[in-house]
N, C-alpha and C positions, 0 to 999 in steps of 0.2 A: 427383366427389362429394365434399361436406363433412359430416363427422361432426356430427350434432346434439349440442349440450352435453347434453341430457336422455338420449340414448342413450349417450353417453360416459361419463356419471356412473352409469348404470344399469350399464352392463357393467362398470366398475370395481367396483362394490359386489359383484357377482356373482362376479367373478374373486377378489377379496381373501377373500370369505367361504369360497369353496371351497378357497383356498389354506391359510388357517388351519385349516378343518376337516380337511383330509387330512393335514396335518402335524401338528397338535396334539392333535386329538380330545379326550381329557378330560384332557390335560396333558402336559407336557413334563417327563418323569421325570429325564432327564439333567440338565436346568438346576438340578433341586433340589440338586445337589451344590455348588451356589454358594450362599454366604450370603445370607439373604433380604435384607437391607439394604444389600448391597453395590453401590456404584455403580461405572460405569465409562464410559470415553470409548472408541469404536471408529473405526477408519479403514476406509473401504472404497476399494479402488483397482483398476484394471485391470492384467491382466498383458500386455495387447496394445492397439495403438492401436483407438480406437473412436469412434463417434458416440453420444453418449449418448442414451437413449430409455428412458421407464419412470417419470418422476418421479410423475405423479399416482397410479400404482398403489402405489408405495412409501410415499408419504405417507398415503394411505388406509390401508394396511395397518398401519402402524406407529400411527397414530393411533387405529385401532380396537382394536388389541391392548393399547396402554398411551400413553395420550394425554400423560403426563408425560415421555415420550422426547423430547429435543430433537433436531430433525432440522436439520443444516446442509449444504446443497448448496454446493459448491465450484465446481460448473459446472452449466449449464442444459440442459435437452434441446435436441439439435441442435448442441451443442458438441462439438468434439473432444476426446478425452481420450487422453494420451500414454502409452505403456508404462510402468508402474509409478507413475502418477499417482494421487494421491489425489482423489477427485471428491466424497466424502459422508463427512461424520462425525456420529456419533450418542453422544448422551449420555444416561444414565439407568441405570435398575436394570439390574444385569449379567445377571440372568436374563431379563428381558425382551430384551435385545439378542440373547442366545444364541438364544432362541426365535425371533424374528422373521427371524434371519439369511438362513436357507435360502429361506424364502418371498420374502423382499425380492430376494435376489441372483437368484433365478430368473426374476423379472419384468425385472429389469436386463438379465441375460445374453442373453435372449431378444429382448427388443425392440431392446436395443442392436444385436444381430446383425443384426436386419431394416434397421434406420437405417443401419448401417454398409455392408451389402450394396447398399442402394439407392442411397447416395450414391457408393459405387464404380462402380456400373453407369452412373450419370448422367456420370461424367467422359467416358464413351465416346459422349455426345451433345453435347459442347460445341460450340457455334457453329450448332447445328441448332434447328429449331423443333419437331421431334417430341417430345412428352411421353411419359413413361414411366409406366405404370399397372399396378397390382396386378390380382389376380383373387381368386376365392371359395376359391382352393386354399390354405386357411389351416389352422392347427392346431386341432383341435376345442376350442370354448370361448373361443378367442383371436381370433376375427375381429375385433373392434372395436380391440382391442388391437394386433394386428399392422398394421392398417390405419392406425392411428393413427402407428405407428413409420415405416411407409413415408412417409407425410407428412412426418414429421420429418426423415427423410433426404432429403427433397427430391422424392420422388415425387408421384405423384397417385393418388387413389382411384378405381377403377372404382367399379361399384355396390356397395353395402354388403351386399345380401342380395338376395332374390328379391322385395323388396317395393317397392324405390325406382325401378326402371327395368326395361323390358323387353330382353331378350336371347333373340331369336326363332331357335332353332337348327331342325336337320333334322327332328328328332322333332316339334316345334311345327308347323313348316310342313306336315308330312304330316298332323298332327290337324285343321289348319285348313283344309286343302284347296288351300294354295297360299302364296306370300309376300304377294301383295296381300290375300288374304283374311285372313291372319294380321294384317299391319299394320291392316286395317280394324277388326278385332275388338279389337285393342289399344287403338286409340283409342277405341272405346265403353267399354272397362272403366275406364279412367283417362287421359282426355284429356290430362293436364298432364305425364304421365310420359314420360322419353325412350324413344323406340324405336330399338333396335340389331338388326340382322338379320346372322346369320353366313351367308357365301356361300362355295361352294366352286369355282365356275366363272363365266365372263363372262355367261352366259345369266342365272344367279341375280343376280348384280350389276346388271343391267340392270333387273330385275324389282323388286329393293329401290329402286333409284334411283327408278324410275317411281312407284312406291308412296309414295314421300316418307318413307323412312327417315331418322332422323336421323344415325345412325351405320352404317356397314356395316362389318363384321369380314371380312376378307380371310383366310381359313383356309389356310395351307398355300400361298399363292400363290408363284410363283417371282419372283426378283428383277424380271426383266424384265415379269411380269405386274403387279406392284405398280407399276412405273414407268407401264405402260400405263394401268393404273386411275386413277392419280392424275391424269394428262393427261385422260382421259375423263370423269372426275367433275367436274373444274374447279371446285371448291369448292362444289358443289350440296349436299353434305353431307360430314360428316367420316368418314375412313378409318381404320380400326384394323388393324395388322398382328398375327397371332398364330399360333402353331404353330412348332414347330422354331427358336425364337429362342434363341439363346445370347449368352453374352458374346462369343464370337468373331466372331459375324456381327451383333450388334446394332447398330452404327454403319453397316454396309452396309445394313440393312433400312431404317434411318432416313433414309439418303440418297435413298430413293426418293420421299421427300416425303409420307409417310403422316403424318397428324396424331397418332397414338397407336400405341404398342407396349405390348401387354399380356404380362406375364411371370409365370408362377405361382411360378418360383424364387426370387422376392423374399421369400415367406412361407413356401414348403412344404420348400425346400432351404436350410435356414440352420444354420450351425455357432454354437452358443453360445459368447458371448465368455468368456474366463477371467478370472474375479474373485476377490477375495480379502477378506475381513475380518479384521482384526487389532485386539486390544485394546492400547491405547496404556499403556506402563508408566507 
């Protein structure tokens, strides 16, 4: 999936307004210790290697709070940043720089962590055709931001939410009366939306295939079952592997020939990048 520009911009505005509101509320009292007219230059660096992500959020945050602050990016989103390398310089009111510091770093440390992890996982798929997908297992309020970061890291976005594609699972199938009935209803509801069906066994796989699913998700299939499924489907639809996939078995799963592997770990199990902002003397 591609994130529409309008949705991206809307999400950025929601995120930065929430970040400013929760951190500043009715004023940064500590920044008042700094003289009102003092100007400063600050350098932001990473304490560990990373793939940078989050520029649109930081730009919008700082411009919204104080548009007079000069923002100079030394690296762009998607580029590698080495340990102790400065990737951003800010110039302007010392008070403003101190006030926006934490909110800005929070976006960079989180989104760069997602991009960095995604890029690291993708090295295990070198030479293979399988695409790495994210999921809806994202941090509350940061769905679009994290999916943006996955794409920056070289991964691909699964559906953005419950609105842009069907993913028919066990409970949906039960409610609709079967896989073929669920797919038929989905086509009536939104004829142009992709339809994916999660299956747990060979019989369900054949039902989804016969009903014309666009993508079939193989939930917790064994290695041999996935190999057999790829051969059986023979390109009639896309196949996605999901469930119990780790960094250790990622390449093994990909060698079955599935089109996609989806991993919630890309967005829900991330460790923030260690960043630092220093005022220049």
